[in-house]
Backbone as JSON Lines, residues from 0, in Angstrom:
{"i":0,"aa":"X","n":[-5.28,-4.55,16.79],"ca":[-4.65,-4.13,15.82],"c":[-4.89,-2.47,16.07]}
{"i":1,"aa":"X","n":[-4.08,-1.61,15.87],"ca":[-4.54,0.0,16.11],"c":[-5.29,0.24,14.71]}
{"i":2,"aa":"X","n":[-5.81,1.52,15.02],"ca":[-6.59,2.2,13.82],"c":[-5.65,2.63,12.66]}
{"i":3,"aa":"X","n":[-6.2,2.57,11.65],"ca":[-5.37,3.22,10.38],"c":[-5.44,4.71,10.48]}
{"i":4,"aa":"X","n":[-4.19,5.37,10.29],"ca":[-4.27,6.82,10.73],"c":[-4.85,7.38,9.7]}
{"i":5,"aa":"X","n":[-5.39,8.44,9.79],"ca":[-6.52,9.56,8.98],"c":[-5.58,10.82,8.46]}
{"i":6,"aa":"X","n":[-4.52,11.09,9.34],"ca":[-3.41,11.98,8.83],"c":[-2.09,11.92,9.54]}
{"i":7,"aa":"X","n":[-1.16,12.64,8.89],"ca":[0.22,12.52,9.44],"c":[0.67,13.9,9.73]}
{"i":8,"aa":"X","n":[1.44,14.38,10.65],"ca":[1.83,15.79,11.02],"c":[3.58,15.75,10.61]}
{"i":9,"aa":"X","n":[3.99,17.14,10.53],"ca":[5.58,17.2,10.29],"c":[6.09,16.04,9.51]}
{"i":10,"aa":"X","n":[5.42,15.53,8.31],"ca":[6.13,15.15,7.2],"c":[6.64,15.89,6.08]}
{"i":11,"aa":"X","n":[7.45,15.34,5.42],"ca":[7.79,16.01,4.08],"c":[7.23,15.03,2.96]}
{"i":12,"aa":"X","n":[6.44,16.13,2.3],"ca":[5.43,15.17,0.85],"c":[6.48,15.19,-0.34]}
{"i":13,"aa":"X","n":[6.8,14.3,-1.18],"ca":[7.28,14.48,-2.48],"c":[5.98,14.74,-3.53]}
{"i":14,"aa":"X","n":[5.94,15.81,-4.2],"ca":[4.97,15.99,-4.89],"c":[4.81,15.3,-6.01]}
{"i":15,"aa":"X","n":[5.9,14.6,-6.68],"ca":[5.97,13.88,-8.0],"c":[5.23,12.57,-7.62]}
{"i":16,"aa":"X","n":[3.95,12.33,-8.21],"ca":[3.73,10.73,-7.94],"c":[4.71,9.74,-8.43]}
{"i":17,"aa":"X","n":[4.18,8.55,-7.75],"ca":[5.14,7.42,-8.37],"c":[3.68,6.87,-8.96]}
{"i":18,"aa":"X","n":[3.81,6.71,-10.41],"ca":[2.73,5.95,-11.28],"c":[3.07,4.57,-11.95]}
{"i":19,"aa":"X","n":[2.07,3.55,-11.84],"ca":[2.58,2.25,-12.02],"c":[1.4,1.62,-12.86]}
{"i":20,"aa":"X","n":[2.07,0.84,-13.7],"ca":[0.82,0.17,-14.58],"c":[0.03,1.02,-15.27]}
{"i":21,"aa":"X","n":[0.58,1.98,-15.87],"ca":[-0.12,2.94,-16.88],"c":[-0.95,3.57,-16.18]}
{"i":22,"aa":"X","n":[-0.89,4.15,-14.66],"ca":[-1.93,4.81,-13.82],"c":[-2.65,4.14,-13.02]}
{"i":23,"aa":"X","n":[-2.78,2.67,-13.22],"ca":[-3.43,1.81,-12.37],"c":[-3.18,1.88,-11.09]}
{"i":24,"aa":"X","n":[-2.16,2.19,-10.61],"ca":[-1.7,2.36,-9.33],"c":[-0.94,3.59,-9.29]}
{"i":25,"aa":"X","n":[-1.08,4.62,-8.11],"ca":[-0.59,5.87,-7.98],"c":[-0.28,6.04,-6.53]}
{"i":26,"aa":"X","n":[0.78,6.66,-6.44],"ca":[1.03,6.97,-4.78],"c":[2.09,8.14,-4.8]}
{"i":27,"aa":"X","n":[2.12,8.53,-3.63],"ca":[3.09,9.65,-2.96],"c":[3.81,9.37,-1.86]}
{"i":28,"aa":"X","n":[4.94,9.81,-1.82],"ca":[6.01,9.56,-0.9],"c":[5.88,10.34,0.22]}
{"i":29,"aa":"X","n":[5.98,9.92,1.52],"ca":[5.98,10.79,2.67],"c":[7.11,10.4,3.3]}
{"i":30,"aa":"X","n":[8.14,11.56,3.64],"ca":[9.16,11.13,4.64],"c":[8.62,11.46,6.03]}
{"i":31,"aa":"X","n":[8.84,10.67,7.02],"ca":[8.5,10.98,8.45],"c":[9.67,11.44,9.34]}
{"i":32,"aa":"X","n":[9.12,12.16,10.17],"ca":[9.87,12.86,11.14],"c":[10.86,12.18,11.76]}
{"i":33,"aa":"X","n":[10.73,10.83,11.83],"ca":[11.71,10.06,12.48],"c":[12.23,9.17,11.49]}
{"i":34,"aa":"X","n":[12.37,9.57,10.18],"ca":[13.15,9.11,9.24],"c":[12.89,7.97,8.39]}
{"i":35,"aa":"X","n":[11.68,7.58,8.9],"ca":[10.74,6.5,8.21],"c":[10.39,6.94,6.99]}
{"i":36,"aa":"X","n":[9.54,5.89,5.84],"ca":[9.0,6.46,4.69],"c":[7.78,5.53,4.69]}
{"i":37,"aa":"X","n":[6.69,6.42,4.08],"ca":[5.54,5.77,3.7],"c":[5.02,6.34,2.5]}
{"i":38,"aa":"X","n":[4.16,5.49,1.53],"ca":[3.45,6.29,0.62],"c":[2.01,6.12,0.79]}
{"i":39,"aa":"X","n":[1.31,6.92,0.21],"ca":[0.11,7.07,0.24],"c":[-0.5,6.78,-1.24]}
{"i":40,"aa":"X","n":[-1.69,5.76,-1.34],"ca":[-1.97,5.94,-2.94],"c":[-3.35,5.24,-3.06]}
{"i":41,"aa":"X","n":[-3.44,5.2,-4.24],"ca":[-4.98,4.38,-4.82],"c":[-4.46,3.46,-6.09]}
{"i":42,"aa":"X","n":[-5.54,2.4,-5.89],"ca":[-5.45,1.22,-6.94],"c":[-6.64,1.16,-7.66]}
{"i":43,"aa":"X","n":[-6.62,1.32,-9.1],"ca":[-7.78,1.25,-9.74],"c":[-8.05,0.11,-9.73]}
{"i":44,"aa":"X","n":[-9.46,-0.19,-10.47],"ca":[-9.59,-1.62,-10.75],"c":[-8.72,-2.51,-11.57]}
{"i":45,"aa":"X","n":[-8.37,-3.82,-11.6],"ca":[-7.51,-4.4,-12.15],"c":[-6.52,-5.18,-11.48]}
{"i":46,"aa":"X","n":[-5.37,-6.07,-11.8],"ca":[-4.71,-6.99,-11.19],"c":[-3.3,-6.4,-11.38]}
{"i":47,"aa":"X","n":[-2.37,-6.52,-10.17],"ca":[-1.48,-5.84,-10.36],"c":[-0.27,-6.82,-9.42]}
{"i":48,"aa":"X","n":[1.1,-7.06,-9.93],"ca":[1.85,-7.82,-9.49],"c":[3.14,-7.0,-8.64]}
{"i":49,"aa":"X","n":[3.43,-6.84,-7.57],"ca":[4.72,-6.05,-7.03],"c":[5.66,-7.02,-6.37]}
{"i":50,"aa":"X","n":[7.01,-6.46,-6.44],"ca":[8.06,-7.22,-5.89],"c":[8.62,-6.21,-4.85]}
{"i":51,"aa":"X","n":[9.06,-6.55,-3.59],"ca":[9.63,-5.88,-2.56],"c":[11.05,-6.0,-2.39]}
{"i":52,"aa":"X","n":[11.52,-4.9,-2.12],"ca":[12.96,-5.12,-1.55],"c":[12.9,-4.91,0.07]}
{"i":53,"aa":"X","n":[12.23,-4.2,0.57],"ca":[12.22,-3.89,2.16],"c":[10.8,-4.62,2.57]}
{"i":54,"aa":"X","n":[10.65,-4.85,3.69],"ca":[9.36,-5.41,4.37],"c":[8.64,-4.19,4.28]}
{"i":55,"aa":"X","n":[7.19,-4.55,3.94],"ca":[6.09,-3.64,3.95],"c":[4.89,-4.31,5.0]}
{"i":56,"aa":"X","n":[4.17,-2.87,5.38],"ca":[3.06,-3.0,5.94],"c":[1.85,-2.12,5.15]}
{"i":57,"aa":"X","n":[1.0,-3.05,4.69],"ca":[-0.01,-2.28,3.79],"c":[-1.26,-2.14,4.55]}
{"i":58,"aa":"X","n":[-1.83,-0.87,4.7],"ca":[-2.86,-0.36,5.56],"c":[-4.06,-0.11,4.4]}
{"i":59,"aa":"X","n":[-5.29,-0.57,4.28],"ca":[-6.13,-0.14,3.53],"c":[-6.89,0.63,4.27]}
{"i":60,"aa":"X","n":[-7.08,2.04,3.57],"ca":[-7.9,3.07,4.11],"c":[-9.44,3.41,3.77]}
{"i":61,"aa":"X","n":[-9.59,2.97,2.25],"ca":[-10.89,2.84,1.84],"c":[-10.74,1.75,0.64]}
{"i":62,"aa":"X","n":[-12.24,1.47,0.16],"ca":[-12.19,0.41,-0.78],"c":[-11.92,-0.96,-0.18]}
{"i":63,"aa":"X","n":[-11.66,-1.92,-1.04],"ca":[-11.39,-3.27,-0.73],"c":[-10.55,-4.1,-1.9]}
{"i":64,"aa":"X","n":[-9.63,-4.88,-1.52],"ca":[-8.64,-5.77,-2.62],"c":[-8.47,-6.89,-2.13]}
{"i":65,"aa":"X","n":[-8.27,-7.82,-3.07],"ca":[-7.72,-9.23,-2.7],"c":[-6.24,-9.33,-3.03]}
{"i":66,"aa":"X","n":[-5.64,-9.88,-1.86],"ca":[-4.08,-9.96,-1.88],"c":[-3.5,-11.27,-2.01]}
{"i":67,"aa":"X","n":[-2.49,-11.32,-2.52],"ca":[-1.64,-13.11,-2.32],"c":[-0.5,-12.68,-2.52]}
{"i":68,"aa":"X","n":[-0.01,-12.83,-0.98],"ca":[1.44,-12.72,-0.6],"c":[2.17,-13.8,-1.08]}
{"i":69,"aa":"X","n":[3.1,-13.65,-1.61],"ca":[4.06,-14.76,-2.21],"c":[3.92,-15.94,-1.29]}
{"i":70,"aa":"X","n":[3.76,-17.17,-1.53],"ca":[3.84,-18.4,-0.55],"c":[2.62,-18.5,0.5]}
{"i":71,"aa":"X","n":[1.43,-17.75,0.24],"ca":[0.37,-17.53,1.01],"c":[-0.82,-17.57,0.28]}
{"i":72,"aa":"X","n":[-2.03,-18.04,0.82],"ca":[-3.46,-17.98,0.23],"c":[-3.68,-16.54,0.26]}
{"i":73,"aa":"X","n":[-4.83,-16.43,-0.84],"ca":[-5.34,-15.12,-1.33],"c":[-6.15,-14.67,0.1]}
{"i":74,"aa":"X","n":[-6.34,-13.38,0.37],"ca":[-7.19,-12.77,1.67],"c":[-7.69,-11.4,0.85]}
{"i":75,"aa":"X","n":[-8.8,-11.03,1.4],"ca":[-9.59,-9.91,1.09],"c":[-9.59,-9.28,2.18]}
{"i":76,"aa":"X","n":[-9.2,-7.84,1.86],"ca":[-8.87,-6.47,2.83],"c":[-9.52,-5.51,2.53]}
{"i":77,"aa":"X","n":[-10.47,-5.21,3.27],"ca":[-11.23,-3.59,3.34],"c":[-10.7,-2.75,4.16]}
{"i":78,"aa":"X","n":[-11.5,-1.74,4.24],"ca":[-11.19,-0.26,4.82],"c":[-10.73,-0.74,6.51]}
{"i":79,"aa":"X","n":[-9.8,-0.27,7.0],"ca":[-9.42,-0.71,8.14],"c":[-8.53,-1.67,8.64]}
{"i":80,"aa":"X","n":[-8.17,-2.51,7.38],"ca":[-7.17,-3.86,7.63],"c":[-5.77,-3.73,7.2]}
{"i":81,"aa":"X","n":[-4.98,-4.3,7.62],"ca":[-3.74,-4.46,7.02],"c":[-3.27,-5.72,6.6]}
{"i":82,"aa":"X","n":[-1.92,-5.99,6.05],"ca":[-1.56,-6.94,5.65],"c":[0.06,-6.69,5.68]}
{"i":83,"aa":"X","n":[0.89,-7.77,5.87],"ca":[2.31,-7.4,5.82],"c":[2.8,-8.36,4.59]}
{"i":84,"aa":"X","n":[4.17,-7.91,4.26],"ca":[4.65,-8.32,2.76],"c":[6.23,-8.49,3.32]}
{"i":85,"aa":"X","n":[6.65,-9.63,3.15],"ca":[8.02,-9.9,3.71],"c":[9.08,-9.1,2.95]}
{"i":86,"aa":"X","n":[10.23,-8.67,3.17],"ca":[11.46,-8.24,2.28],"c":[11.6,-9.23,1.38]}
{"i":87,"aa":"X","n":[12.09,-8.8,0.01],"ca":[12.85,-9.75,-0.87],"c":[11.73,-10.72,-1.24]}
{"i":88,"aa":"X","n":[10.42,-10.18,-1.47],"ca":[9.3,-11.16,-1.5],"c":[8.46,-10.48,-2.73]}
{"i":89,"aa":"X","n":[7.15,-10.7,-2.75],"ca":[6.2,-9.86,-3.64],"c":[4.43,-10.3,-3.45]}
{"i":90,"aa":"X","n":[3.76,-9.59,-3.91],"ca":[2.27,-9.89,-3.81],"c":[1.52,-9.65,-5.06]}
{"i":91,"aa":"X","n":[0.31,-10.35,-5.02],"ca":[-0.49,-9.63,-6.05],"c":[-1.55,-9.09,-5.61]}
{"i":92,"aa":"X","n":[-1.99,-7.72,-6.08],"ca":[-3.26,-7.18,-5.45],"c":[-4.44,-7.06,-6.84]}
{"i":93,"aa":"X","n":[-5.52,-7.38,-6.53],"ca":[-6.67,-7.65,-7.29],"c":[-7.67,-6.31,-6.66]}
{"i":94,"aa":"X","n":[-8.21,-5.54,-7.38],"ca":[-9.37,-4.51,-7.32],"c":[-10.35,-5.04,-8.1]}
{"i":95,"aa":"X","n":[-11.53,-5.12,-7.57],"ca":[-12.65,-5.75,-8.38],"c":[-13.34,-4.29,-9.06]}
{"i":96,"aa":"X","n":[-13.75,-3.39,-8.27],"ca":[-14.6,-2.32,-8.44],"c":[-14.18,-1.06,-7.58]}
{"i":97,"aa":"X","n":[-14.31,-0.06,-8.18],"ca":[-14.27,1.04,-7.17],"c":[-12.51,1.52,-7.08]}
{"i":98,"aa":"X","n":[-12.22,2.21,-6.33],"ca":[-11.03,2.52,-5.79],"c":[-10.47,1.89,-4.66]}
{"i":99,"aa":"X","n":[-9.25,1.41,-4.42],"ca":[-8.87,1.07,-3.2],"c":[-7.55,2.03,-2.63]}
{"i":100,"aa":"X","n":[-7.84,2.4,-1.5],"ca":[-6.78,3.64,-1.22],"c":[-6.0,2.8,-0.18]}
{"i":101,"aa":"X","n":[-4.79,3.13,0.22],"ca":[-3.89,2.55,1.05],"c":[-2.63,3.61,1.86]}
{"i":102,"aa":"X","n":[-2.23,3.09,2.64],"ca":[-0.88,3.73,3.32],"c":[-0.14,2.59,3.28]}
{"i":103,"aa":"X","n":[1.16,2.5,2.98],"ca":[2.22,1.52,2.64],"c":[3.53,2.31,3.76]}
{"i":104,"aa":"X","n":[3.69,1.34,4.8],"ca":[4.84,1.85,5.62],"c":[6.17,0.49,5.17]}
{"i":105,"aa":"X","n":[7.19,1.29,5.14],"ca":[8.47,0.56,4.55],"c":[9.01,0.15,6.03]}
{"i":106,"aa":"X","n":[9.28,-1.27,6.13],"ca":[10.07,-1.58,7.55],"c":[11.52,-1.51,7.59]}
{"i":107,"aa":"X","n":[12.29,-1.1,8.64],"ca":[13.72,-1.25,8.29],"c":[14.19,-2.86,8.51]}
């Protein structure tokens, strides 16, 4: 598994945050030079349910969370780990303490 990125060059960043669950989850969108899209975000302690349109790869850059992708058993993910979420699916993410920071890459 390749290491989690620590920076991106040549991107366009949206300055308005994507705020979910009354600020429990906050991210910013990055448009990549190749046309791809990512979000960089943080998740505060709590339990959150997301639905997906596009397939996603979530990379944890700091902290940890427990994730249950629809149809799968719960798994724990810490810094440096990743998980995939199929298109037209969903997942539950639970953060027990601290902040969980992530990079979400949307797949075509």
